Structures are given as structure tokens and as C-alpha cells.
VONUVO-670115 format. One record per residue: residue in one letter; y, z, x of N, C-alpha, C in turn. Coordinates in pm, whole numbers, padded with zeros to 5 digits, always signed. Layout:
<dodrens>
AYZXYZXYZX
...
</dodrens>
This chain:
<dodrens>
M-00147+00020+00064-00037+00044-00009+00115-00020+00070
T+00124+00056+00189+00223+00095+00254+00287-00094+00346
K+00151-00127+00374+00190-00242+00433+00237-00328+00345
L+00186-00308+00216+00275-00394+00092+00403-00384+00058
F+00491-00301+00048+00554-00244+00054+00654-00286+00172
L+00601-00252+00272+00667-00301+00416+00697-00451+00407
K+00656-00529+00356+00613-00658+00363+00732-00716+00209
V+00723-00663+00117+00806-00691+00039+00958-00613+00079
L+00985-00529+00092+01093-00449+00163+01141-00575+00277
K+01102-00584+00394+01106-00700+00494+01163-00816+00442
S+01120-00866+00347+01117-01012+00254+01278-01024+00189
S+01307-00891+00130+01435-00876+00030+01526-00845+00137
I+01501-00779+00246+01609-00793+00299+01662-00894+00428
L+01534-01005+00429+01574-01122+00505+01660-01194+00413
I+01607-01235+00275+01673-01263+00202+01824-01248+00145
S+01833-01119+00155+02001-01103+00159+02072-01109+00271
I+02016-01117+00410+02072-01151+00510+02125-01302+00524
L+01990-01383+00496+02048-01501+00421+02151-01544+00350
L+02161-01487+00251+02239-01522+00146+02375-01443+00191
F+02361-01407+00273+02528-01352+00311+02553-01438+00421
A+02485-01487+00506+02505-01571+00607+02573-01676+00558
Y+02494-01725+00414+02556-01876+00348+02658-01855+00319
T+02699-01765+00236+02806-01734+00154+02942-01682+00230
S+02874-01634+00297+03001-01654+00416+03039-01707+00490
S+03326-00157+00479+03240-00106+00340+03191+00001+00399
N+03200+00051+00426+03148+00204+00366+03013+00175+00357
A+02919+00252+00374+02742+00227+00414+02687+00298+00301
Q+02824+00369+00233+02743+00446+00084+02701+00364-00017
M+02631+00348-00094+02634+00226-00219+02724+00281-00308
H+02786+00214-00347+02866+00199-00471+02812+00308-00599
C+02896+00399-00664+02846+00462-00779+02751+00395-00864
R+02638+00398-00930+02587+00330-01026+02572+00357-01165
S+02667+00458-01185+02690+00469-01333+02816+00362-01423
T+02721+00335-01550+02834+00283-01600+02910+00313-01705
L+02947+00466-01716+02959+00519-01824+03112+00484-01873
G+03183+00491-01741+03328+00461-01758+03381+00322-01803
G+03287+00240-01810+03323+00100-01834+03290+00029-01997
H+03209+00142-02047+03181+00144-02177+03252+00224-02289
L+03374+00301-02278+03414+00388-02325+03514+00299-02464
T+03460+00348-02578+03506+00281-02698+03586+00344-02806
P+03698+00273-02834+03745+00388-02950+03646+00381-03059
F+03686+00526-03107+03626+00581-03246+03671+00509-03387
H+03823+00485-03395+03872+00404-03469+03993+00365-03403
E+04079+00236-03445+04140+00162-03399+04286+00239-03414
K+04324+00361-03509+04456+00375-03511+04429+00546-03479
V+04301+00572-03430+04268+00705-03365+04236+00657-03183
P+04343+00744-03100+04318+00737-02948+04212+00770-02883
L+04103+00815-02984+04021+00902-02899+03871+00794-02874
L+03850+00780-02713+03706+00668-02709+03597+00765-02661
W+03494+00717-02690+03337+00743-02646+03284+00695-02587
A+03202+00730-02514+03072+00663-02450+02943+00713-02415
I+02821+00660-02431+02698+00720-02404+02635+00690-02312
E+02558+00731-02208+02437+00616-02104+02315+00723-02094
G+02228+00666-02105+02054+00746-02076+02057+00680-01933
T+01979+00742-01873+01936+00662-01706+01752+00703-01707
M+01666+00605-01702+01505+00605-01669+01553+00570-01504
A+01460+00664-01445+01466+00631-01285+01313+00661-01221
P+01186+00604-01209+01070+00603-01185+01097+00538-01052
G+00967+00610-00939+00997+00537-00848+00860+00600-00738
I+00873+00536-00641+00740+00606-00520+00783+00627-00381
M+00735+00711-00328+00801+00743-00183+00647+00752-00070
T+00644+00705+00009+00529+00764+00128+00556+00880+00145
S+00434+00902+00197+00447+01035+00255+00421+01035+00443
P+00542+01083+00465+00513+01138+00634+00413+01143+00714
I+00340+01228+00661+00200+01288+00702+00080+01209+00659
D-00006+01159+00768-00121+01108+00786-00209+01175+00663
G-00275+01081+00574-00344+01135+00455-00302+01158+00346
E-00197+01201+00315-00139+01243+00159-00122+01145+00124
D-00113+01130+00009-00100+01042-00087+00053+01028-00121
P+00105+00883-00172+00220+00891-00167+00254+00962-00316
A+00438+01006-00331+00523+01094-00422+00536+01022-00522
K+00531+01031-00641+00557+01024-00764+00687+01075-00774
L+00769+00944-00819+00958+00992-00835+00987+00989-00959
N+01033+01033-01069+01076+01049-01197+01237+01119-01211
G+01325+01025-01255+01449+01127-01245+01502+01065-01424
G+01605+01124-01461+01623+01080-01599+01764+01203-01629
M+01827+01091-01707+02001+01154-01753+02031+01114-01895
L+02089+01195-01955+02157+01144-02074+02320+01195-02088
I+02398+01135-02080+02547+01167-02038+02631+01097-02182
G+02749+01203-02184+02845+01147-02285+02975+01172-02268
A+03083+01095-02264+03166+01097-02229+03320+01145-02345
L+03417+01158-02367+03539+01166-02446+03695+01161-02415
D+03777+01066-02398+03869+01062-02369+03976+01021-02495
F+04044+01147-02480+04178+01126-02569+04314+01163-02471
T+04382+00959-02518+04514+00982-02450+04605+00936-02540
F+04717+00977-02531+04853+00960-02580+04930+00935-02515
N+05057+00836-02490+05157+00854-02414+05088+00828-02252
K+05149+00941-02199+05099+00960-02052+05006+01048-01995
H+04973+01119-02096+04888+01254-02102+04715+01217-02187
T+04619+01259-02110+04477+01225-02124+04413+01354-02108
F+04312+01362-02201+04203+01450-02218+04070+01394-02155
Y+03999+01494-02096+03890+01383-02063+03745+01505-02035
V+03643+01456-02103+03495+01572-02143+03420+01473-02075
E+03306+01494-02007+03219+01447-01967+03152+01559-01910
G+02978+01517-01972+02846+01640-01931+02699+01567-02004
G+02627+01671-01983+02496+01580-02050+02404+01680-01976
Y+02257+01590-01987+02152+01625-01939+02057+01583-01812
K+01974+01603-01732+01943+01572-01653+01837+01637-01585
N+01748+01565-01580+01574+01609-01506+01547+01528-01438
W+01462+01600-01335+01392+01525-01253+01258+01560-01144
K+01184+01527-01110+01060+01551-01084+01002+01494-00965
N+00947+01571-00856+00885+01510-00768+00727+01560-00742
S+00658+01474-00765+00478+01491-00766+00446+01588-00670
E+00459+01500-00584+00381+01600-00455+00456+01633-00301
L+00527+01554-00295+00602+01572-00173+00706+01705-00146
G+00700+01773-00034+00788+01875-00023+00749+01974-00102
Q+00820+02090-00032+00816+02249-00061+00938+02318-00167
P+00853+02390-00312+00724+02391-00375+00695+02271-00401
I+00508+02236-00386+00494+02137-00475+00490+02116-00593
N+00494+02022-00658+00494+01966-00808+00673+02026-00878
E+00773+02056-00749+00893+02088-00800+00953+01992-00912
D+01025+02051-01007+01096+01968-01111+01233+02056-01149
S+01343+01998-01202+01419+02059-01291+01475+02012-01388
R+01516+02071-01454+01563+02068-01603+01731+02115-01624
D+01813+02021-01645+01946+02111-01642+02047+02023-01711
F+02124+02065-01802+02266+02096-01875+02395+02145-01764
G+02476+02025-01797+02596+02055-01681+02681+01975-01745
M+02818+02035-01676+02950+01928-01710+03000+01843-01570
R+03034+01757-01616+03106+01647-01469+03182+01670-01514
Q+03272+01682-01561+03436+01658-01564+03459+01713-01698
A+03579+01791-01648+03645+01838-01839+03809+01890-01763
F+03901+01751-01781+04030+01816-01738+04130+01731-01819
Y+04267+01770-01781+04400+01718-01838+04464+01650-01722
S+04495+01497-01785+04582+01432-01668+04723+01381-01708
F+04815+01358-01629+04963+01349-01662+04972+01217-01535
T+04996+01107-01609+05002+00981-01540+05165+00919-01584
D+05232+00895-01477+05377+00852-01490+05381+00732-01359
E+05494+00664-01394+05495+00531-01253+05469+00618-01110
N+05513+00692-01106+05516+00781-00945+05424+00849-00913
I+05372+00935-01032+05313+01037-01020+05164+01070-01071
N+05074+01133-01027+04922+01163-01119+04894+01274-01068
I+04879+01360-01215+04839+01511-01163+04734+01545-01270
K+04609+01596-01196+04474+01632-01295+04456+01790-01276
L+04416+01826-01369+04421+01981-01370+04283+02023-01460
G+04185+02099-01409+04078+02106-01491+03939+02092-01384
L+03833+02053-01445+03667+01978-01341+03669+01867-01318
H+03699+01826-01245+03709+01642-01207+03630+01656-01087
E+03632+01501-01049+03585+01440-00897+03714+01417-00841
T+03718+01424-00700+03818+01404-00635+03809+01345-00500
K+03907+01283-00403+03891+01255-00279+04006+01308-00218
L+04061+01327-00106+04189+01352-00033+04226+01209+00045
G+04274+01127+00016+04322+01015+00050+04235+00928+00112
N+04190+00876+00232+04087+00832+00281+03987+00914+00372
Y+04028+01036+00376+03966+01106+00481+03826+01155+00381
F+03747+01208+00533+03596+01219+00496+03578+01379+00475
L+03682+01461+00432+03716+01590+00407+03650+01644+00254
I+03678+01539+00189+03660+01601+00079+03616+01469-00050
D+03484+01510-00089+03443+01413-00190+03357+01481-00281
E+03419+01553-00367+03342+01625-00438+03379+01653-00624
R+03308+01740-00662+03388+01791-00780+03450+01960-00784
I+03567+01910-00802+03625+02082-00778+03707+02111-00966
L+03698+02221-00941+03758+02295-01051+03905+02305-01018
G+04051+02287-01069+04151+02328-00971+04218+02197-01006
A+04338+02146-00920+04441+02076-00931+04432+01950-00837
S+04465+01793-00897+04491+01719-00771+04627+01650-00775
V+04722+01637-00717+04888+01580-00734+04874+01423-00649
D+04898+01379-00723+04936+01212-00601+05055+01189-00636
K+05137+01176-00539+05281+01153-00554+05381+01030-00464
T+05390+00929-00513+05465+00836-00475+05631+00791-00466
L+05647+00826-00305+05800+00787-00328+05825+00697-00234
G+05842+00581-00256+05888+00425-00187+05715+00447-00087
A+05784+00433+00038+05673+00358+00123+05613+00477+00138
F+05607+00605+00085+05541+00732+00127+05444+00787+00013
T+05376+00827+00038+05250+00919-00053+05167+01052-00004
L+05190+01117-00133+05143+01275-00115+05024+01268-00196
N+04936+01340-00114+04821+01362-00221+04772+01514-00160
A+04790+01583-00248+04733+01795-00244+04614+01791-00359
R+04552+01856-00303+04415+01922-00374+04395+02074-00353
A+04383+02136-00443+04345+02262-00413+04227+02313-00581
G+04154+02415-00542+04059+02435-00641+03943+02508-00562
T+03835+02540-00636+03685+02587-00641+03602+02541-00652
V+03507+02532-00586+03375+02450-00634+03290+02554-00658
I+03168+02504-00752+03093+02596-00786+02906+02487-00812
D+02853+02585-00765+02701+02471-00761+02635+02433-00847
N+02659+02511-00947+02631+02425-01123+02690+02312-01121
F+02848+02280-01081+02856+02133-01124+02873+02056-00946
A+02879+02091-00871+02930+02071-00720+02821+01909-00710
R+02903+01827-00645+02804+01713-00670+02656+01728-00528
M+02638+01825-00441+02565+01826-00390+02437+01944-00485
G+02519+02014-00589+02409+02076-00653+02347+02064-00736
R+02325+02135-00847+02247+02134-00923+02197+02022-01032
F+02320+01961-01059+02368+01858-01135+02398+01756-01086
C+02341+01628-01130+02399+01493-01096+02362+01452-00938
S+02267+01495-00858+02249+01496-00764+02103+01459-00745
N+02092+01324-00669+01959+01275-00607+01908+01330-00486
R+02004+01408-00454+01965+01483-00313+01785+01557-00324
H+01783+01608-00438+01715+01720-00443+01555+01613-00495
L+01586+01515-00530+01460+01419-00583+01361+01427-00485
Y+01414+01353-00311+01348+01353-00274+01266+01441-00127
N+01344+01535-00165+01317+01667-00117+01275+01657+00012
L+01314+01585+00114+01306+01572+00274+01392+01661+00354
I+01505+01714+00330+01590+01779+00386+01571+01908+00401
V+01589+01982+00535+01628+02152+00514+01726+02212+00489
N+01758+02292+00401+01870+02332+00391+01973+02400+00502
D+02080+02357+00496+02183+02414+00582+02325+02413+00524
F+02400+02420+00607+02514+02501+00550+02589+02408+00448
T+02544+02302+00418+02614+02224+00277+02538+02313+00202
E+02452+02354+00189+02388+02395+00059+02469+02556+00002
N+02559+02594+00095+02584+02750+00087+02738+02733-00027
I+02695+02668-00127+02837+02671-00233+02835+02796-00315
G+02932+02827-00310+02934+02947-00457+02843+02929-00577
E+02798+03061-00632+02796+03044-00777+02920+03071-00857
K+02996+03136-00815+03125+03197-00902+03216+03139-00866
G+03332+03116-00915+03447+03083-00903+03488+03210-00765
G+03599+03113-00696+03645+03190-00592+03547+03223-00451
E+03433+03190-00432+03338+03221-00313+03354+03134-00260
T+03421+02982-00276+03415+02802-00164+03541+02760-00248
N+03589+02774-00159+03771+02704-00219+03793+02615-00134
L+03932+02546-00158+03916+02432-00079+04105+02405-00097
A+04163+02357+00011+04297+02342-00029+04358+02243+00083
G+04440+02154+00065+04496+02068+00166+04567+01912+00135
F+04652+01894+00211+04707+01760+00132+04714+01699+00289
A+04733+01515+00229+04779+01428+00285+04896+01340+00295
F+04942+01295+00392+05085+01245+00401+05068+01126+00451
N+05073+01000+00385+05043+00861+00417+05212+00788+00413
W+05235+00703+00556+05351+00569+00537+05264+00460+00523
N+05342+00347+00430+05320+00231+00420+05422+00146+00503
P+05407+00090+00607+05507-00014+00692+05530-00119+00639
N+05463-00162+00533+05467-00298+00493+05538-00294+00329
Y+05567-00160+00336+05660-00124+00181+05775-00201+00189
K+05832-00265+00096+05985-00333+00048+06030-00280-00070
K+06114-00206-00091+06223-00212-00223+06180-00321-00323
P+06130-00305-00426+06114-00428-00544+06232-00445-00548
T+06247-00602-00556+06370-00658-00597+06388-00649-00750
E+06507-00658-00810+06502-00647-00985+06502-00830-01014
T+06423-00836-01097+06370-01012-01147+06432-01018-01302
S+06417-01110-01365+06442-01175-01498+06266-01131-01528
G+06278-01108-01645+06166-01099-01769+06063-01206-01785
D+06176-01342-01753+06091-01474-01781+06064-01491-01673
D+06058-01445-01552+06000-01492-01397+05854-01582-01443
E+05892-01688-01388+05756-01793-01422+05676-01790-01326
F+05686-01727-01223+05592-01689-01100+05514-01538-01100
G+05541-01481-01191+05523-01336-01175+05435-01340-01161
E+05312-01396-01218+05155-01358-01269+05096-01438-01105
F+05158-01447-01034+05099-01485-00883+05111-01344-00795
D+05185-01216-00874+05203-01103-00786+05064-01038-00791
E+04962-01111-00883+04834-00976-00852+04732-01078-00734
F+04807-01164-00651+04727-01224-00574+04656-01124-00465
S+04524-01110-00439+04518-01041-00299+04539-01048-00185
D+04480-00902-00072+04579-00968+00039+04477-01081+00129
N+04363-01144+00030+04313-01277+00143+04417-01379+00111
S+04480-01370+00012+04611-01496+00019+04661-01501+00164
E+04677-01632+00193+04726-01705+00294+04903-01607+00315
F+04947-01645+00187+05081-01590+00203+05115-01447+00218
A+05036-01355+00167+05016-01213+00180+05005-01169+00341
A+04896-01250+00382+04866-01191+00535+05003-01244+00616
E+05084-01330+00601+05167-01373+00695+05266-01288+00717
K+05281-01202+00559+05400-01100+00588+05349-00945+00640
K+05249-00948+00692+05164-00810+00670+05172-00752+00805
N+05251-00647+00882+05263-00583+01004+05142-00567+01043
L+05132-00506+01175+05012-00494+01262+04959-00358+01210
V+05026-00247+01180+05048-00136+01099+05017-00151+00940
S+04941-00071+00881+04903-00116+00735+04944+00002+00656
N+04876+00142+00750+04887+00272+00729+04880+00346+00792
V+04982+00465+00774+04971+00597+00886+04973+00715+00848
G+04850+00829+00834+04826+00895+00733+04815+01056+00826
F+04821+01165+00736+04816+01241+00858+04742+01345+00729
V+04652+01474+00781+04619+01559+00667+04575+01679+00748
V+04626+01782+00659+04545+01943+00640+04506+02012+00561
Y+04417+02059+00592+04321+02116+00516+04221+02237+00557
N+04218+02323+00427+04149+02447+00478+04020+02473+00332
E+03926+02547+00415+03815+02583+00305+03820+02710+00348
F+03769+02798+00249+03777+02951+00253+03706+03027+00125
G+03736+03176+00147+03650+03182+00004+03507+03339+00077
K+03522+03392-00043+03411+03526-00012+03293+03504+00050
I+03244+03358+00025+03098+03353+00104+03115+03258+00259
I+03248+03234+00270+03277+03168+00385+03322+03226+00489
P+03262+03279+00561+03237+03409+00700+03372+03346+00759
D+03413+03236+00825+03484+03169+00934+03580+03120+00849
N+03706+03146+00817+03785+03045+00781+03840+02896+00871
K+03846+02796+00796+03835+02652+00851+03930+02602+00840
L+04011+02561+00919+04126+02484+00918+04114+02338+00976
Y+04115+02250+00918+04114+02113+00956+04248+02021+00966
F+04309+01954+01068+04442+01866+01090+04383+01772+01141
G+04464+01608+01109+04443+01513+01155+04537+01382+01125
S+04520+01256+01194+04559+01141+01132+04447+01029+01166
L+04475+00906+01056+04427+00793+01053+04535+00666+01041
I+04487+00577+01100+04594+00455+01154+04523+00339+01067
D+04572+00291+00986+04503+00126+00961+04590+00018+01039
F+04496-00055+01077+04568-00210+01156+04510-00332+01070
N+04642-00416+01031+04568-00563+01005+04518-00630+01115
L+04431-00711+01106+04381-00718+01208+04380-00916+01173
P+04365-01029+01286+04369-01163+01233+04225-01189+01119
A+04225-01299+01056+04113-01337+00977+04093-01223+00875
N+04192-01143+00820+04248-01057+00697+04063-00940+00753
F+04086-00887+00882+04039-00808+00878+04064-00671+00908
V+04028-00567+00876+04124-00406+00837+04001-00315+00943
F+04109-00236+01036+04068-00166+01112+04101-00011+01143
Q+04032+00044+01092+04103+00212+01099+04057+00294+01193
T+04117+00343+01268+04106+00439+01358+04164+00600+01321
G+04125+00713+01409+04161+00819+01371+04094+00929+01421
A+04121+01072+01419+04031+01185+01446+04100+01314+01342
V+04025+01412+01337+03958+01524+01259+03967+01648+01334
Y+04054+01728+01395+04032+01834+01434+03987+01998+01391
Q+03856+02046+01397+03824+02173+01319+03836+02282+01410
N+03929+02355+01358+03965+02503+01399+03844+02625+01349
M+03812+02670+01415+03732+02759+01365+03664+02850+01467
E+03624+02982+01445+03561+03055+01555+03421+03019+01618
L+03447+02963+01748+03308+02917+01788+03237+02788+01733
N+03356+02731+01665+03286+02644+01646+03407+02468+01683
N+03499+02472+01730+03628+02404+01772+03576+02254+01792
T+03562+02150+01748+03532+02018+01784+03618+01945+01721
L+03637+01792+01758+03683+01688+01689+03582+01587+01663
V+03633+01534+01561+03590+01420+01551+03657+01309+01510
Y+03621+01176+01567+03689+01039+01584+03596+00933+01473
I+03705+00875+01410+03636+00747+01367+03679+00592+01396
A+03590+00498+01370+03648+00367+01366+03567+00289+01289
S+03633+00182+01218+03577+00154+01120+03629-00018+01098
L+03587-00116+01074+03604-00200+01059+03555-00261+00935
K+03631-00346+00877+03610-00352+00696+03709-00513+00705
R+03624-00610+00622+03628-00736+00593+03634-00757+00415
S+03676-00854+00341+03640-00886+00192+03647-01020+00214
F+03549-01057+00123+03599-01215+00087+03584-01231-00012
T+03686-01358-00082+03683-01347-00200+03658-01508-00228
W+03571-01545-00313+03502-01711-00314+03559-01744-00443
G+03564-01883-00439+03648-01965-00524+03567-01935-00676
N+03423-01952-00708+03376-01921-00803+03364-01779-00882
G+03437-01683-00799+03522-01569-00880+03430-01454-00804
S+03307-01463-00731+03199-01359-00657+03258-01326-00498
Y+03233-01232-00463+03297-01168-00331+03193-01103-00271
T+03261-01087-00174+03144-01017-00009+03201-00911+00021
K+03165-00830+00047+03248-00710+00172+03128-00669+00293
L+03210-00668+00377+03137-00631+00523+03249-00500+00543
G+03122-00390+00608+03192-00311+00702+03074-00239+00797
T+03165-00153+00897+03091-00111+01001+03176+00007+01064
S+03132+00131+01098+03166+00238+01150+03117+00268+01198
Y+03159+00409+01328+03119+00494+01437+03166+00596+01406
I+03096+00736+01377+03191+00835+01394+03117+00941+01486
G+03217+00953+01569+03157+01049+01703+03232+01205+01667
K+03180+01241+01775+03204+01408+01793+03274+01454+01925
Y+03336+01479+01955+03388+01581+02100+03365+01719+02066
N+03282+01782+02107+03279+01927+02100+03371+02013+02184
I+03482+02111+02162+03537+02188+02222+03478+02309+02281
D+03393+02402+02152+03320+02510+02174+03181+02433+02206
D+03069+02495+02284+02932+02414+02344+02862+02464+02176
N+02812+02359+02135+02673+02351+02028+02803+02325+01917
A+02881+02325+01919+02995+02280+01810+02941+02258+01697
I+02929+02269+01531+02883+02177+01422+03028+02161+01338
F+03037+02058+01301+03156+01979+01217+03110+02020+01079
Q+03165+02129+01011+03146+02124+00901+03191+02152+00769
P+03278+02094+00728+03343+02095+00592+03248+02091+00495
L+03249+02153+00431+03173+02182+00257+03152+02106+00189
F+03260+02006+00174+03326+01933+00003+03309+01733+00091
S+03227+01703+00249+03262+01575+00267+03164+01500+00181
N+03055+01537+00134+02984+01452+00048+02975+01306+00110
L+02967+01305+00237+02928+01098+00250+02839+01064+00201
F+02705+01152+00175+02616+01095+00137+02549+00974+00188
L+02558+00977+00320+02516+00861+00364+02318+00802+00372
G+02310+00705+00351+02169+00703+00297+02147+00733+00163
E+02044+00675+00105+01952+00683-00001+01916+00813-00041
I+01874+00850+00070+01734+00908+00087+01809+01038+00162
M+01844+01037+00277+01869+01111+00348+01953+01152+00349
R+02106+01109+00293+02210+01165+00236+02260+01249+00358
M+02275+01181+00494+02345+01234+00626+02481+01242+00565
D+02557+01376+00662+02657+01420+00625+02714+01421+00743
A+02856+01518+00726+02917+01580+00873+02851+01647+00946
A+02721+01705+00894+02661+01807+01014+02569+01706+01096
D+02579+01583+01031+02470+01477+01119+02540+01436+01265
F+02677+01428+01249+02745+01328+01345+02692+01353+01462
P+02735+01254+01571+02760+01112+01555+02678+01043+01459
L+02710+00946+01382+02668+00845+01281+02723+00685+01348
W+02640+00620+01305+02695+00503+01262+02616+00398+01131
K+02702+00329+01089+02681+00272+00978+02729+00163+00976
A+02660+00095+00874+02701-00019+00869+02640-00097+00690
S+02730-00198+00645+02668-00207+00503+02742-00393+00502
V+02675-00464+00391+02748-00560+00333+02667-00595+00200
S+02746-00652+00098+02723-00649-00060+02795-00798-00072
H+02714-00806-00184+02765-00960-00245+02758-00923-00413
H+02874-00930-00517+02847-00965-00610+02864-01098-00650
F+02799-01136-00795+02798-01264-00808+02878-01316-00935
P+02923-01433-00936+02983-01401-01066+02906-01457-01212
G+02991-01412-01330+02861-01427-01431+02822-01298-01508
K+02847-01290-01628+02832-01213-01731+02729-01093-01653
A+02585-01170-01576+02500-01069-01562+02564-00957-01440
K+02668-00999-01376+02707-00915-01277+02635-00915-01217
M+02560-00957-01133+02453-00928-01037+02485-00903-00902
H+02417-00815-00828+02455-00768-00662+02363-00756-00614
V+02387-00771-00476+02271-00728-00345+02387-00656-00250
A+02289-00557-00222+02346-00500-00113+02264-00431+00014
L+02309-00443+00139+02207-00426+00246+02283-00320+00313
K+02238-00182+00321+02296-00083+00428+02234-00011+00519
A+02282+00023+00650+02208+00101+00746+02281+00214+00813
V+02211+00318+00833+02322+00380+00880+02217+00496+00985
G+02256+00541+01082+02150+00602+01220+02222+00747+01275
Q+02162+00862+01298+02210+00965+01386+02158+00960+01476
L+02248+00931+01599+02253+00912+01737+02217+01007+01836
E+02206+01120+01775+02148+01258+01826+02044+01336+01780
G+02019+01490+01779+01925+01547+01681+01790+01478+01682
N+01741+01487+01553+01673+01399+01487+01612+01253+01538
E+01776+01193+01552+01772+01005+01582+01711+00980+01408
T+01754+00991+01323+01727+00976+01210+01789+00851+01170
S+01779+00716+01131+01793+00585+01079+01741+00568+00950
E+01819+00503+00875+01769+00473+00746+01814+00313+00674
I+01752+00242+00636+01822+00116+00573+01768+00098+00427
D+01871+00045+00359+01837+00083+00210+01879-00104+00162
F+01809-00132+00084+01854-00248+00006+01867-00257-00142
E+01963-00283-00204+01995-00268-00352+01998-00415-00437
L+01966-00405-00570+01922-00541-00609+02003-00470-00747
G+02081-00555-00808+02151-00490-00960+02174-00601-01014
V+02136-00599-01207+02146-00693-01293+02212-00627-01411
K+02294-00656-01454+02371-00644-01636+02303-00734-01711
L+02203-00699-01814+02188-00740-01939+02221-00732-02043
F+02273-00797-02137+02318-00759-02291+02444-00707-02277
K+02526-00686-02170+02654-00593-02172+02622-00435-02211
H+02484-00383-02210+02470-00244-02219+02396-00196-02107
V+02303-00321-02089+02211-00285-01954+02231-00310-01841
K+02214-00250-01755+02212-00188-01583+02076-00182-01549
I+02006-00266-01471+01879-00247-01407+01930-00250-01245
T+01872-00166-01201+01878-00149-01023+01767-00112-00955
S+01758-00175-00858+01641-00165-00783+01650-00136-00616
I+01611-00030-00594+01620-00010-00428+01502+00038-00348
F+01509-00021-00257+01415-00039-00133+01486+00050-00004
S+01403+00170-00006+01436+00226+00125+01306+00193+00247
R+01425+00248+00374+01248+00271+00475+01380+00383+00582
V+01314+00516+00611+01334+00559+00703+01269+00605+00826
E+01324+00680+00934+01245+00639+01074+01329+00796+01112
S+01253+00882+01186+01289+01017+01223+01208+01036+01301
I+01242+01124+01444+01183+01197+01522+01129+01287+01452
A+01182+01381+01322+01123+01449+01253+00992+01446+01174
F+00985+01328+01170+00854+01299+01064+00758+01225+01172
P+00580+01235+01139+00526+01174+01235+00479+01014+01211
N+00579+00982+01088+00551+00832+00991+00679+00814+00971
D+00703+00641+00981+00829+00628+00869+00822+00640+00731
I+00929+00672+00649+00895+00675+00520+00916+00556+00406
Y+00856+00480+00345+00909+00408+00235+00951+00436+00112
M+01053+00363+00064+01059+00464-00086+01117+00296-00171
A+01041+00299-00334+01046+00205-00383+01170+00296-00566
R+01266+00229-00599+01284+00287-00717+01345+00206-00820
L+01311+00190-00959+01395+00122-01009+01453+00211-01140
E+01629+00176-01129+01662+00265-01228+01724+00158-01325
L+01697+00255-01472+01707+00161-01590+01845+00255-01655
R+01944+00189-01686+02087+00247-01780+02110+00144-01905
I+02130+00223-01937+02169+00222-02124+02318+00234-02149
A+02378+00205-02184+02497+00250-02227+02599+00203-02316
F+02635+00274-02410+02716+00230-02561+02863+00293-02529
</dodrens>
């Protein structure tokens, strides 16, 4: 079975590579939920939207130990959302039921879980130059990898001409955290040994965060007033791939700074982070990002630096392709220091979900989205750890949308690591139905 699975995986990867080579990021796959795209009004005169999504996700994964049968994986989820928006105000609620099961692999054996939980419940105010969210919501802190989490707190994004300010403050609880009990596939595979990323509080105030990012766009130009019947107005939506847009770009496209803090009752050592990222526009519409973040923490002072190269292609038939590659390195000030922001949640790799503690890492990805109602896409990603267990993973994803309400995604993965006697192969099928 393993040999057959390997042949299928290699064939899929080869086909995708040939496709990209003929037609022609971020290594993490995009969120596969379609809930947000199905929000529907209850009534044309009432500004209340609703949506519901059900997911079934059977799969199989080979054991890294000789003689053990493959593990049968099964996951399911039913989630719903309500959106009440009037003027500049929005009230949004999203939650549901999740269950998952791993038949044989990991400890304890035959582990399964059934959970009810909230994903989001927030109020937001959106104006031309400001966005405010209060409550339980998903958030990031600019382009930095320090926060990618579900927090109970506040997020503020303010624009002042060429400058933007992103501020975040709140608490994270295990019951709703992205890496916690609800809405995470991490525990489904059950191959990861618990580490500091599991130390998320069970009560508010035990694990908290606060920070802000400041960005400057050197390409910003103050809008000029135009008449309402400007016949060329429709061309304002041209993407950065436009030749005319490319001529006007400066070499530096963004300069950012960040200050971030994690604290709480069960965080023994206060953690302070500060750093900077700079984006560059390169020839042929490539974007290069580089920067560093310093962790100030007792006996764990370290510097993490990143170099990332990205490119997007938009084709005449309406399809588009994204390429991306990155290297995230680490320089220790203290011996054996560990870079350990609790809420980075990079989730690099479908199975291993490598994160900040696994630096240094490299990652690469390519994805292609086809035109048409089926919205077919293929994606190939790879991520590797350069130290420790030298874990590496390759994932291939193929997705298609049917009848407007059905999304089918197949995922194939291969994991190689010093920690395992044998390589691991996994195949899953996700079926989503949303209304």
C-alpha cells in the first residue's frame, strides 16, 4: 500500500510541476473553509446574513513504525455564522461542533474528541481610515509572524496617508485558540510531542498579548480629486502586475516596525519582541521581504531573521499563479535559546505544523487557480527544518467547487524526519457543503 501511495503522490506532484512550468507565498495552504462566501440575507429588507457549513474529512496515514497498520483518520465539523451589519457597524457570531478520531496512531490509542465551541463573536466598526474589532476574533499583527490567533480582546487598524498602525491586545484561551481544542487538525495526526506551544491558559488573563506594528508606504501618493464621470475610473482596479503600475513603483514598497509583548499568570518569564521588516519591489514584479525580530527573555535572548521572495502571475484567461519561497533563520544570543512566541501559529506543513520553535526553517510553495465556475486549484508546498530532527514535509492539494455549494479538496503528504524510523505518507479527502 505504501508503494502504491508513493506512486500516486509522486505522479500528482509531477503533474502539478509540469502544469506550473507550462502556465507560468507562503508555504502554508490557504484556509479551506467556504463559510464566509455563503453568507445569505434572511430577508431583503433585513440586514441579517446567515451561513452554515458541514465538513467530512476521512483519511489514512501510514505508521512510521514497521509492522503497524496505517491509521484511519476521520474529522467532521458543523459550523454556522450570523452577520448583522448596518451603516459602519457589524455584529458577527460563528461557532459549531467538531469531532475527530485517530484510530491507531499515537498515544493514547484510539484517541477521539468531540467539542462544541465558538470561533468568533465580535463587534466591528469600519470607516474609511479605521477598523476596530472588539470581542472574540481571528487576527494577525501586520505581516509579522508573531500573531496568527483567535483572541478575546481588541484589534485596531488605522490609516493616516502613507502610514498605518496595527494595534492588538487581548487574552487567548485554550478552548477557542487556533492551536487549542476547537478547529485544529493538529491533534488529528497526533505525531507532535507537546512543547511550550501547548501552554495556553484555560482562563482569561493566564496567557495574554499586546503589541503594535507601524508601517510606512513610500509609494503612497495623496489622492487627487476627480470628477464623478471620469471615463478612466474603471482602470483603477488594475493589479500590481500592470506594466503602468510597475513603472511607478519605488524600490522599497513598505517599511515596518513592531513591538510585541506576551504576559500572564502562567507565563513565567515576560517576553518582549521588537523588530522590523522591509519589502522591496524587484524586476519582473517579484517582491522581496527581509527583516528581523529580537526576543528579549531571561536566558532566551535570540534574533530571528527572514528572507522571502514572492511572485504572482495573472493570465489572460482569468487564472492566476502564486510562487513563494522563504528562509527563516535564528541567531542565539543565549546558548540554546528558543524563539517562543505562543501565538505565532505558522502551522507550516499539513501534518507536522512546524512553528516558531522549529526555526531555522525553509519553505516553498506554488499554487494555480483555474478559471471557471468550478474554481479548481492545485497547490504544491514544501517545508523543512534545518536543525534538530531535520523534519521535512511535502504537501500536494487539489480542490474543486461543484454546484456552488460543494467544495472537494484532496490532500497528499509525505513526512521525513530523524525522529521517525520510516517516512510517513498521508491522504485525506475533505468534503464541504455550505449554504
